[in-house]
C-alpha positions in Angstrom: 20.9 -3.7 2.4 21.2 -0.8 0.1 21.1 2.8 1.2 18.5 3.3 -1.5 16.1 0.8 -0.1 12.8 1.8 1.6 11.3 -1.1 3.6 7.7 -0.6 4.5 4.8 -2.6 6.0 1.6 -2.7 4.0 -1.7 -3.4 5.8 -4.7 -4.5 3.7 -8.3 -4.2 4.8 -11.7 -5.4 3.7 -12.0 -6.7 0.1 -8.4 -5.8 -0.5 -7.4 -8.2 2.3 -9.6 -10.9 0.9 -8.2 -10.5 -2.6 -4.7 -10.7 -1.3 -5.3 -13.6 1.1 -3.4 -11.7 3.8 -3.7 -8.6 5.8 0.0 -7.7 6.1 2.9 -7.7 3.7 6.5 -6.4 3.8 7.6 -4.5 0.7 11.0 -3.1 -0.4 11.0 -0.1 -2.7 13.8 2.1 -4.2 14.3 5.5 -2.7 12.8 8.0 -3.1 9.4 6.2 -3.0 5.8 7.2 -2.8 2.5 5.5 -1.9 2.0 5.1 -5.7 5.3 3.1 -5.9 4.0 0.9 -3.0 0.7 0.4 -4.9 2.6 -0.5 -8.1 4.7 -3.1 -6.3 1.6 -4.6 -4.7 -0.1 -5.0 -8.0 2.9 -6.8 -9.5 3.0 -9.1 -6.5 -0.8 -9.6 -6.2 -2.5 -8.9 -9.5 -5.9 -9.3 -8.0 -5.4 -6.0 -6.2 -5.5 -4.1 -9.5 -9.3 -4.1 -9.4 -9.2 -1.7 -6.4 -6.7 0.8 -7.9 -9.3 3.5 -8.8 -11.3 3.3 -5.5 -8.9 2.2 -2.7 -8.0 4.7 0.0 -4.5 5.0 1.2 -3.0 6.0 4.6 0.6 6.4 5.5 1.4 6.0 9.2 -2.3 6.2 10.1 -3.0 9.4 8.2 -5.0 9.7 5.0 -2.6 10.2 2.1 -2.7 10.6 -1.7 -0.7 8.4 -4.0 2.0 11.1 -4.3 2.7 11.0 -0.6 6.3 10.1 0.1 7.1 7.0 2.1 10.2 6.5 4.2 12.0 3.5 5.5 9.9 1.9 8.3 6.6 3.5 7.3 3.3 1.7 7.3 1.0 2.0 4.3 -2.6 1.0 4.7 -4.8 0.2 1.7 -8.5 -0.2 2.1 -11.6 0.0 -0.1 -14.1 2.8 0.6 -16.7 2.0 3.2 -20.3 2.3 2.3 -23.5 1.9 4.2 -25.8 3.8 6.4 
């Protein structure tokens, strides 16, 4: 394993999970990495997720995060569509 590798777990929820056909994936990124890098890798791996790019919410280690948020080796990135309803 390279010192420049960032291994993360990606959790998918709601419609993102349905589009991917799974709720959990492992992803290896080059360091330094951000949530945007994780999103880009996911879109390459599962093109159906691209439809959620503008609306999906991201959390890193169970805390809301923007796409510029750095991710470290061992982090968990969660991606979910916004929830609506009343």
